[in-house]
C-alpha positions in Angstrom: 7.7 -7.8 16.1 8.4 -5.7 19.2 11.5 -7.2 19.9 12.8 -6.5 16.3 11.3 -3.0 16.7 13.4 -2.6 20.1 16.5 -3.7 18.3 16.0 -1.4 15.5 15.5 1.5 17.8 18.7 0.7 19.8 20.6 0.3 16.5 19.2 3.7 15.3 19.9 5.3 18.5 23.6 4.0 18.5 24.0 5.1 14.8 22.7 8.7 15.7 25.0 9.0 18.6 28.1 7.7 16.4 27.0 10.1 13.6 27.1 12.9 16.3 30.5 11.8 17.3 29.1 10.3 20.5 31.0 7.1 21.4 30.8 7.1 25.2 29.3 4.1 27.0 25.9 4.7 28.5 24.9 3.8 31.9 21.2 3.9 32.8 20.1 4.4 36.5 16.6 2.9 36.7 14.2 3.0 39.7 10.5 3.4 40.5 8.7 6.5 41.8 7.7 5.0 45.1 9.7 5.8 47.9 12.1 8.7 48.5 14.8 6.4 49.7 15.4 4.8 46.0 15.6 8.1 44.6 18.2 9.2 47.3 20.3 6.2 46.3 20.0 7.1 42.7 21.2 10.7 43.4 24.0 9.3 45.2 25.1 7.0 42.2 24.7 9.8 39.8 27.0 12.1 42.0 29.6 9.4 42.0 29.5 8.4 38.4 29.9 12.0 37.4 32.4 12.9 39.9 34.7 9.9 38.9 34.1 9.8 35.2 32.7 13.1 34.2 32.2 13.3 30.4 33.8 9.9 30.0 30.3 8.2 30.6 27.0 9.1 29.3 24.5 8.9 32.3 20.7 8.5 31.9 18.4 8.6 34.8 15.0 6.9 34.7 13.4 7.3 38.1 10.0 5.7 37.2 11.0 2.9 34.9 8.3 0.3 35.6 5.4 3.1 34.9 6.9 3.4 31.3 6.2 -0.4 30.8 2.5 0.3 30.7 -0.5 -0.1 32.9 -0.4 -4.0 33.2 3.2 -4.0 34.1 2.4 -1.4 36.8 -0.3 -3.7 38.2 2.1 -6.7 38.2 4.7 -4.6 40.1 2.1 -4.3 43.1 0.8 -7.9 43.2 2.1 -9.7 46.0 4.4 -12.6 45.2 5.0 -11.3 41.6 8.7 -11.1 42.2 8.8 -14.6 43.1 6.8 -15.6 40.0 9.2 -13.8 37.7 12.1 -15.9 38.9 10.3 -19.0 37.5 11.3 -20.6 34.1 9.3 -19.0 31.2 8.1 -16.1 33.5 10.6 -13.7 31.6 9.1 -14.6 28.1 5.6 -14.1 29.5 6.6 -10.8 30.9 8.2 -9.7 27.8 5.5 -10.8 25.3 2.1 -10.1 27.3 2.9 -7.8 30.4 4.6 -4.9 28.6 8.2 -6.1 29.3 9.0 -5.5 25.8 8.2 -1.9 26.1 10.2 -1.6 29.1 13.2 -3.2 27.4 12.6 -1.0 24.4 12.8 2.1 26.5 16.3 1.0 27.8 17.5 0.0 24.5 16.3 3.3 22.9 18.8 5.1 25.3 21.7 2.8 23.9 22.2 1.5 27.4 25.5 -0.6 27.9 24.6 -1.2 31.6 21.6 -0.7 33.6 21.7 -0.1 37.4 18.4 -0.8 39.3 17.5 0.9 42.7 14.1 -0.4 43.4 13.2 -4.2 43.6 10.3 -3.9 41.4 12.3 -2.3 38.6 15.1 -4.8 39.2 12.8 -7.8 38.9 10.7 -6.7 36.0 13.6 -5.0 34.4 15.9 -8.1 34.5 13.0 -10.3 33.4 12.3 -7.8 30.4 15.9 -7.7 29.4 16.7 -11.4 29.6 20.2 -12.8 30.0 23.2 -10.3 29.5 25.4 -10.5 26.6 28.2 -13.1 27.0 31.9 -11.8 27.4 33.3 -8.8 29.0 33.0 -5.2 27.9 30.1 -3.2 26.3 27.0 -4.8 25.0 26.5 -4.3 21.3 23.6 -2.2 20.0 20.3 -4.2 20.6 22.1 -6.7 22.9 21.3 -7.2 26.4 23.1 -5.1 28.7 24.6 -6.3 32.0 22.0 -5.4 34.7 23.1 -4.5 38.3 21.0 -3.7 41.4 21.7 -1.7 44.6 19.7 -3.2 47.4 18.3 -0.7 49.7 17.0 -3.1 52.2 19.8 -3.3 54.9 18.5 -6.0 57.3 18.2 -9.7 57.5 15.2 -9.8 55.1 15.3 -8.5 51.6 12.6 -8.3 48.9 12.8 -11.0 46.2 13.2 -8.4 43.3 16.7 -7.6 44.5 17.8 -11.4 44.0 16.5 -12.0 40.2 18.9 -14.5 38.7 19.5 -12.4 35.6 21.1 -9.8 37.6 25.0 -9.6 37.0 26.0 -8.0 40.4 23.9 -7.0 43.5 25.4 -4.4 45.8 24.2 -4.5 49.5 24.7 -2.5 52.6 25.5 -5.0 55.6 26.5 -8.6 56.2 22.8 -9.2 57.2 21.7 -8.2 53.8 24.5 -10.1 52.1 23.3 -13.3 53.9 19.7 -12.7 53.0 20.5 -12.3 49.3 22.5 -15.6 49.4 19.5 -17.3 50.9 17.3 -15.9 48.0 19.5 -17.9 45.7 22.1 -15.5 44.4 25.6 -16.9 43.9 28.6 -15.5 46.1 30.1 -13.9 43.1 27.0 -12.1 42.4 26.6 -10.3 45.7 29.0 -7.4 46.6 29.3 -5.9 50.1 29.6 -2.2 49.1 27.9 -0.3 51.8 24.7 1.9 51.3 25.3 4.7 48.8 24.9 8.0 50.4 25.6 11.6 48.8 28.7 13.1 50.0 27.0 16.1 51.4 25.9 14.0 54.5 29.5 13.4 55.3 30.9 17.0 54.6 30.8 19.9 57.0 27.3 21.5 56.8 27.0 24.6 54.6 25.1 26.4 57.4 25.8 26.2 61.1 23.1 24.2 63.0 22.2 27.3 65.2 21.5 29.1 62.2 19.3 26.5 60.6 17.3 26.2 63.9 17.0 29.9 64.2 15.8 30.2 60.5 13.0 27.6 61.3 11.8 29.8 64.4 13.4 27.5 67.0 15.8 28.2 69.9 19.4 27.9 68.4 20.7 26.2 71.5 17.9 23.7 72.5 18.1 20.0 72.0 16.4 19.2 68.6 14.8 16.1 67.1 14.2 15.6 63.3 11.0 13.8 62.6 10.6 12.5 59.1 7.2 11.4 58.1 6.1 8.2 56.2 4.0 9.1 53.4 1.9 6.1 54.2 1.1 6.9 57.9 1.2 10.8 58.2 -1.7 10.8 60.6 -0.2 8.2 62.9 2.9 10.3 63.0 1.1 13.6 63.9 -0.2 11.7 67.1 3.4 10.7 67.6 4.3 14.3 67.5 1.8 15.4 70.2 3.1 12.5 72.5 6.7 13.6 72.0 6.0 17.3 72.8 4.1 16.2 75.9 6.6 13.7 77.1 9.9 15.5 76.4 9.3 19.3 77.3 13.0 20.2 76.9 12.9 18.9 73.2 12.0 20.9 70.0 11.0 19.3 66.8 11.7 19.7 63.1 8.9 17.8 61.2 9.6 16.9 57.5 6.2 16.0 55.9 5.5 14.2 52.6 1.9 15.4 51.8 0.1 18.8 52.0 -2.6 17.5 54.5 0.1 16.2 57.0 2.2 19.6 56.7 -1.0 21.5 57.4 -1.9 19.6 60.3 1.6 19.8 61.8 1.7 23.5 61.2 -1.5 23.9 63.2 0.0 21.7 66.0 2.9 24.0 66.0 0.8 26.9 66.8 -0.2 25.2 69.9 3.4 24.7 70.9 5.2 28.0 69.7 8.8 27.8 69.3 8.9 23.9 69.8 7.8 22.5 66.3 8.8 23.6 62.9 7.0 21.9 59.9 8.7 21.9 56.6 8.1 20.1 53.2 10.2 17.1 52.2 13.4 18.5 51.0 16.5 17.4 49.0 18.7 19.3 51.7 17.9 16.8 54.4 21.7 16.9 55.5 21.2 20.4 56.8 18.2 19.4 58.9 20.0 16.4 60.2 23.0 18.4 61.2 20.8 20.6 63.1 19.3 17.8 65.1 20.6 15.5 67.9 18.4 12.7 67.1 16.1 11.3 64.3 12.8 9.8 64.6 11.3 8.0 61.6 9.9 4.7 60.2 12.6 2.2 59.7 13.4 2.9 56.0 17.0 1.7 55.2 18.3 4.8 53.3 17.4 7.4 55.8 19.0 5.5 58.6 22.4 5.4 56.7 21.9 9.1 55.9 21.6 9.8 59.6 24.6 7.5 60.4 26.8 9.5 57.8 25.8 12.7 59.8 26.3 11.1 63.1 22.8 11.3 64.3 21.3 8.5 66.3 18.0 6.8 65.3 14.8 6.1 67.0 12.6 4.2 64.7 8.9 3.9 64.8 7.8 0.2 64.9 4.6 0.5 66.8 2.4 -1.4 64.2 2.7 -4.2 61.8 5.5 -3.7 59.5 6.5 -5.2 56.1 9.0 -7.7 56.8 12.0 -5.6 55.3 11.1 -2.7 57.5 10.9 -5.0 60.6 14.3 -6.4 59.6 15.6 -2.8 59.4 14.2 -2.0 62.8 16.1 -5.0 64.2 19.3 -3.7 62.6 19.1 -0.5 64.5 18.9 -2.4 67.7 21.5 -5.0 66.8 24.1 -2.5 65.7 23.5 -0.2 68.8 22.9 2.9 66.7 19.5 3.9 68.4 16.3 2.0 69.4 13.1 0.8 68.1 9.9 2.2 69.7 7.5 -0.8 69.6 4.6 0.5 71.8 3.1 4.0 72.5 4.0 3.6 76.1 7.7 3.0 75.3 8.0 6.4 73.6 8.4 8.6 76.7 11.1 6.4 78.4 12.9 6.0 74.9 13.0 9.8 74.6 14.4 10.4 78.1 17.1 7.7 77.6 18.0 9.1 74.1 18.5 12.6 75.7 21.0 11.2 78.3 24.6 12.4 77.0 26.2 9.1 77.9 23.6 7.0 75.9 23.6 9.4 72.9 27.4 9.2 72.9 27.4 5.4 73.1 25.0 5.4 70.0 27.1 7.8 68.1 30.2 5.8 68.7 28.8 3.0 66.7 27.4 4.8 63.8 30.8 4.9 61.8 30.8 1.2 61.6 27.5 1.2 59.6 28.3 3.6 56.8 31.2 4.5 54.5 31.7 7.6 52.4 33.0 5.7 49.5 30.1 3.1 49.1 28.7 4.9 46.1 32.0 5.2 44.3 32.5 1.3 44.9 29.4 0.8 42.9 30.4 3.2 40.1 33.8 1.7 39.8 32.6 -1.8 39.5 29.8 -1.0 36.9 32.3 1.0 34.8 35.1 -1.6 35.2 32.6 -4.1 33.7 32.3 -1.9 30.6 36.2 -1.7 30.4 36.1 2.0 31.4 38.6 3.4 34.0 38.3 6.9 35.7 41.0 9.5 35.1 43.7 9.1 38.0 42.9 12.7 39.1 39.3 11.8 39.7 40.0 8.8 41.9 38.7 8.9 45.5 39.0 6.6 48.4 36.3 3.9 47.9 35.0 1.3 50.3 37.5 -1.4 51.2 36.8 -4.7 49.4 36.7 -6.6 52.7 34.4 -4.0 54.3 32.3 -5.6 57.2 29.5 -4.0 59.2 29.6 -5.3 62.7 26.4 -6.2 64.3 27.4 -6.5 68.0 26.9 -3.8 70.5 30.5 -3.9 71.5 31.5 -2.9 67.9 
C-alpha cells in the first residue's frame, strides 16, 4: 500500500510540475542533521549546481532526511553495525516495510527526484536501501521509478564508514586516494568510486571580503599578533576549554579565536577570555568560517574531514586534537594530516606545548603550507555536479563552465609532495 502511495505521490508531483510548465530535472541533496561538516559539503554542492546550471535544474535540499523516516528509522541510524546489516540480502525490503524506509522513499519521490546526492553515511545507507535499485538505462528516472543515488564521502582517511559503500549507490565521490582504497575494500566496484576531491565552497579559495587585521580588531584582538583558530567539537566542548587554558599558558605570544557550538561552551570561553584580556575571542559557530580562517595562522580542531579541507583551501596548517580514543574515521583523518605533512596530531596533553612552539616557527609553518595545495582543489564540488547532471543527460551552458578537478587528480601522501 505504502509503495503504491509513494508512486502515486510521485506521479502527482510530476503531473503538477508539468501542468505548471515545470519540466526541469530535480536533484535532491540529502543529508542528516548531525555534524556541521556534512552540511558544509551540502552547501558547497548547492553552490556548484546553481553556479553551473542555474535555472536548468531544480535543486531540493533535505538536510535531515533520516529524521523524516520516523522514530524507528532514526533509532536504526544510531545502532552500531546497522550500516553493515543494511548491505545484507533482504535488509532493504525489511527497511522499506518495517523501519520507515517507505516513508523516507516517499519523501524523495514526493519531490519528483530524478537523482539523489547523499552527504551523510546514515542517509546514504538508509536512503539507498529504502529506494532500492536504480532504474535501468541512462537518463532521467520516470515518475515513481527509483532515481540514481550518489554519495559524497566526507571521510578522507584510510577508514570510511560502511554507509558510504552501500551497493545500491550509483557513484561515490571521495577526497583522497586513501579513501578511494578504503571504499574499494568495502566492496564497491572501481567504476563506482570517483576521486573528485572534497567539495569546498569557493569562498574558502577567494580573497577574503575583509582584511585579516580588520577581522582580528573587530573581535577585540591585536591586529598584528599571531592568531590561532580553535573550533570546538560539539561532543567535547568541556575538554576543549581545558585545551584553551593549556594553549594560553603554553604560548604567551599567541591569541585565540574560539568558535563554539553550544551556549554553555561559549559562556565558559567568554569567562575564560576575561582572565586573558585581548588574547581570547569567543564567537558562535558561523557560516563565515572562511573569514576567521583568513585571520588565523593556525587551526586547532578535532579531526573532522571537511574542516581540514576548508583550512587547506585557505592555506592554514592544522593541529588536530587526538588526545582520546577516537572513532576509526577520525583516527584515520588524524593519520592523514600526519601523512600528508599539512600539520600534526596532538596525541597527549604534554605534547601540546612543543607542538605549538614548533607550529609557530616560520620554517615549519611554511613547510606545512607548501603541502596544502596537494590536498584540495577548487573544482571538486563542480566535478560532482557535472557527473550527476551528466547522468541525467543535462549539460551546463558553455558560459557557466568553470575548471573542474582533473579526472586523474591524485592526492600525494608523502612528506616530500
